[in-house]
C-alpha positions as CSV (number, residue, x, y, z in Angstrom):
1,M,98.4,117.6,144.9
2,K,95.2,116.2,146.2
3,K,93.0,118.3,144.0
4,I,95.2,116.9,141.0
5,N,94.7,113.2,142.2
6,K,91.1,113.5,142.5
7,T,90.8,115.1,139.0
8,L,93.0,112.4,137.4
9,V,90.5,109.7,139.2
10,S,87.4,111.5,138.0
11,I,89.1,111.2,134.5
12,L,89.9,107.7,134.5
13,V,86.4,106.7,135.9
14,L,84.9,108.8,133.3
15,V,86.9,107.0,130.4
16,S,85.8,103.6,132.0
17,M,82.3,104.4,132.0
18,M,82.5,105.7,128.4
19,S,84.4,102.6,127.5
20,A,82.0,100.3,129.1
21,N,78.9,102.3,127.5
22,A,80.5,102.1,124.1
23,Q,81.2,98.2,124.5
24,T,77.5,97.7,126.3
25,I,76.0,99.5,123.1
26,A,78.2,97.7,120.6
27,S,77.0,94.4,122.0
28,T,73.7,95.1,122.0
29,Q,73.5,96.1,118.3
30,Q,75.6,93.2,117.1
31,Q,72.7,91.3,115.6
32,N,70.8,94.5,114.5
33,A,74.0,95.4,112.7
34,R,73.6,92.4,110.5
35,A,69.9,92.6,110.2
36,T,69.8,96.3,109.5
37,G,73.1,97.1,108.2
38,Y,74.5,99.6,111.1
39,A,75.8,99.6,114.4
40,I,76.4,102.9,116.4
41,V,78.5,103.3,119.3
42,A,78.0,106.5,121.3
43,A,80.1,108.1,124.2
44,R,79.5,111.8,125.6
45,N,82.5,113.8,126.8
46,P,81.2,116.3,129.4
47,G,80.9,119.6,127.9
48,K,81.8,118.6,124.3
49,S,79.9,117.3,121.4
50,L,78.7,113.8,121.1
51,S,81.1,111.5,119.6
52,I,79.3,108.8,117.1
53,M,81.1,106.2,115.2
54,M,78.6,104.2,112.8
55,I,79.6,100.7,111.7
56,K,78.5,99.5,108.6
57,W,77.9,95.5,108.0
58,D,77.5,94.6,104.2
59,G,78.2,91.1,104.3
60,I,81.5,90.9,102.4
61,N,83.9,91.1,105.4
62,T,84.5,95.0,105.2
63,L,83.5,97.7,107.4
64,E,82.7,101.1,107.1
65,Y,83.5,104.2,109.6
66,N,81.8,107.5,109.7
67,A,83.5,109.7,112.4
68,N,83.3,113.1,110.8
69,K,81.5,114.3,114.1
70,Q,84.0,112.7,116.6
71,I,85.5,114.8,118.9
72,N,89.4,114.1,118.8
73,S,90.9,115.0,115.5
74,L,93.2,111.7,115.7
75,W,91.5,108.4,115.3
76,H,93.0,105.0,116.1
77,P,90.5,102.4,115.7
78,Q,90.9,98.4,115.6
79,A,87.9,96.2,114.4
80,A,87.2,92.5,114.4
81,V,85.4,91.2,111.2
82,K,83.5,88.0,111.0
83,G,86.3,85.7,112.4
84,N,89.1,87.6,110.8
85,Y,91.1,90.0,112.6
86,F,91.3,93.3,110.7
87,D,93.5,96.2,111.9
88,Q,93.4,99.6,111.1
89,T,95.3,102.6,112.0
90,F,94.1,106.1,110.6
91,E,95.9,109.5,111.3
92,A,94.1,112.4,109.6
93,N,91.8,115.0,110.6
94,S,89.0,114.4,108.1
95,F,87.5,111.1,106.6
96,S,84.8,110.2,104.2
97,V,82.9,106.9,103.6
98,Y,82.5,105.8,100.1
99,S,81.7,102.0,98.9
100,S,82.6,100.4,102.2
101,V,86.1,102.2,101.9
102,V,87.6,104.5,104.5
103,I,89.1,107.2,102.3
104,S,91.6,109.6,104.0
105,E,92.6,113.3,103.2
106,A,95.9,112.8,104.7
107,E,98.3,109.8,105.8
108,F,96.8,106.4,104.5
109,D,94.1,103.8,104.9
110,K,94.2,100.0,104.8
111,Y,91.5,97.9,103.2
112,K,90.5,94.4,103.0
113,S,87.8,92.8,100.5
114,T,86.1,89.9,100.4
115,G,88.7,88.1,102.9
116,T,91.4,88.1,100.3
117,D,92.9,91.1,98.9
118,W,94.3,94.5,100.6
119,W,94.4,98.0,99.2
120,I,96.6,100.9,100.7
121,V,94.9,104.2,99.7
122,C,96.5,107.3,99.7
123,S,94.4,109.5,97.8
124,P,91.1,111.7,98.4
125,L,89.6,110.3,95.4
126,P,86.9,107.7,96.2
127,S,88.1,105.1,93.7
128,F,90.2,101.8,93.6
129,S,91.5,102.9,90.6
130,N,93.8,105.3,92.3
131,S,94.9,103.2,95.2
132,S,98.7,103.6,95.5
133,V,99.3,100.0,96.9
134,N,97.6,96.7,96.2
135,I,98.5,93.6,97.8
136,L,96.6,90.5,96.2
137,A,96.0,87.2,97.8
138,N,98.2,85.6,95.3
139,G,100.9,87.4,96.8
140,N,101.5,89.8,94.0
141,V,102.1,93.7,94.9
142,G,101.2,96.4,93.0
143,I,102.5,99.8,93.6
144,G,100.6,102.4,91.4
145,T,98.6,99.9,89.7
146,T,95.7,97.7,90.8
147,N,96.4,94.9,88.7
148,P,100.0,93.4,89.5
149,T,100.9,90.7,87.3
150,E,104.4,89.9,89.1
151,K,105.3,89.4,92.4
152,L,106.1,93.0,92.3
153,T,104.3,95.3,89.6
154,V,105.4,99.3,89.9
155,A,103.6,101.7,87.4
156,G,106.0,104.4,87.6
157,S,110.0,104.8,88.2
158,I,111.9,103.3,90.9
159,N,115.0,105.4,93.0
160,S,117.2,103.0,94.6
161,R,120.8,103.2,95.7
162,E,121.4,99.8,94.6
163,V,119.9,96.8,92.8
164,K,120.6,93.1,93.1
165,V,119.4,90.6,90.5
166,T,120.1,87.1,91.1
167,V,121.2,85.0,88.0
168,G,121.0,81.6,86.9
169,A,124.8,81.8,85.2
170,G,127.2,84.5,83.4
171,A,128.4,84.6,79.8
172,D,132.0,83.2,80.3
173,F,131.1,80.5,77.9
174,V,132.3,83.0,75.2
175,F,135.8,82.4,76.1
176,E,135.5,78.6,75.9
177,N,137.8,77.2,72.8
178,D,134.7,75.7,71.1
179,Y,132.6,78.8,71.1
180,N,131.3,79.5,67.8
181,L,132.2,83.3,67.3
182,Q,130.5,84.8,64.3
183,S,132.5,86.4,61.5
184,L,132.2,90.2,61.0
185,D,130.7,89.7,57.5
186,F,127.9,87.3,59.1
187,L,127.3,90.4,61.6
188,D,127.7,93.2,58.8
189,K,125.1,91.1,56.8
190,F,122.8,90.4,59.8
191,I,122.5,93.9,60.9
192,K,121.8,95.4,57.4
193,E,118.7,92.9,57.1
194,N,117.5,92.8,60.9
195,K,118.6,96.4,62.2
196,H,119.6,94.6,65.8
197,L,122.3,92.4,67.0
198,P,121.8,88.5,67.0
199,E,120.3,87.2,70.0
200,I,119.0,90.7,70.8
201,A,115.2,91.6,70.6
202,S,114.1,94.0,68.5
203,A,113.0,97.5,69.7
204,E,109.4,96.5,68.8
205,E,109.7,93.4,70.5
206,M,111.0,95.2,73.8
207,R,108.2,97.7,73.5
208,K,105.5,95.0,73.5
209,E,107.1,92.5,76.0
210,G,109.4,94.4,77.8
211,I,112.9,94.0,79.1
212,N,113.9,91.0,81.6
213,L,116.9,92.6,83.3
214,S,118.6,89.6,84.2
215,E,118.6,88.0,80.8
216,M,119.1,91.3,79.1
217,N,122.2,91.9,81.3
218,I,123.6,88.3,80.3
219,K,123.2,89.0,76.8
220,L,125.0,92.4,76.7
221,L,127.9,91.0,78.8
222,Q,127.8,88.1,76.2
223,K,128.2,90.6,73.4
224,I,130.7,92.9,75.3
225,E,133.0,89.5,75.7
226,E,132.2,88.8,72.1
227,L,133.3,92.4,71.3
228,T,136.2,91.8,73.4
229,L,137.5,88.8,71.2
230,Y,137.0,90.8,68.3
231,V,139.1,93.5,69.2
232,I,141.8,90.7,70.3
233,E,141.4,89.7,66.7
234,Q,141.8,92.8,65.2
235,D,144.8,93.7,67.4
236,K,146.6,90.4,66.3
237,D,145.6,91.3,62.4
238,I,147.1,94.8,63.1
239,K,150.4,93.2,64.7
240,D,150.5,90.7,61.6
241,L,150.6,93.8,59.1
242,K,152.9,95.9,60.9
243,S,155.4,93.0,60.9
244,Q,154.7,92.1,57.1
245,N,155.0,96.0,56.7
246,E,158.5,96.0,58.3
247,V,159.6,92.8,56.2
248,F,158.4,94.7,52.8
249,R,160.0,97.9,53.9
250,G,163.7,96.3,54.2
251,L,162.9,94.2,51.0
252,I,162.3,97.7,49.3
253,E,165.3,99.3,51.2
254,K,167.4,96.3,49.7
255,M,166.1,96.8,45.9
256,S,167.0,100.3,46.4
257,K,170.3,99.6,47.4
258,L,170.7,97.0,45.1
259,E,169.1,99.5,42.2
260,M,171.7,102.4,43.0
261,T,174.6,99.9,42.9
262,V,173.7,98.7,39.3
263,L,173.6,102.3,38.2
264,N,176.7,103.1,39.6
265,S,178.5,100.3,38.1
266,K,177.7,101.5,34.7
C-alpha cells in the first residue's frame, strides 16, 4: 500500500511539473506567438516520446493545433483567443491542420472565424464547402450548406416523428355564409387554361420558389373544405333528382293505368 501511495504521489508531482512547465513556456512565448505566428508548448513524459503542441496566431481570432506527435490518442484542449472564450473538444486518433482549421478524421470539430460565425466540420476533407453544420452571426443555422438563408436551412432530408407548424389562421372562412364559392363551370374553364387550381401555385413556381408549408397546408385545407361544399351541393342535387324521379314515376304509372282504362272501355 505504501508503495502504491508513493507511486501516486510521484505521478501527481510529475503532472504538476509538466503543467507548470507548459504554462511557463506558453506565457513566455505569448508575445513571440503574435510576432512570429507560433507558440510551442512541450511536456515530456518519462519513458515516452516528446509531446508537442503548436499554436498558430493568424490575427483573425482563430487558432491552429498540431497534435500529430502527442502521446495520448485523445485530445481535449481549451483555448482563450483574443478576449473571447473559445472552447474546443476533440476526440479522435488523428488530426491535421489546414487553413487555420482543425480537421478530424473522427468525431467532430468546432471552428470560429473572425469572431462571428461557427462551423462544425464532420469531414476529413480540408474544405468548409463540406462542413456539416454552420451557425452564422445573424442566427441562421445551416445543415449541409454553408449559406443558410433562413433560421434553419437543411440541404437534405429530415427524419422526424412529428412536426408542429404554428399558423396564424385556419380555413374556416370557407364555411361562412358570404364566402364566394366558385362555380364548377368556372373551375373547369380555369383548369383547362392554367393547368392548376385557383390560388394554388403552379408546378413551375413551386420548383422555383419552393413551398411554404404553413401557407400550403392552409390552402390545401381550403380546397378540401371547398370540395366538401361541392359534394354537399351535389348530394342535394342528387336527392332532388331522386325526388323528381319518384314524382315522374308516379305520373307515368297513373298515365299507364288511365291508358289501360281507356282501352278496356272500348
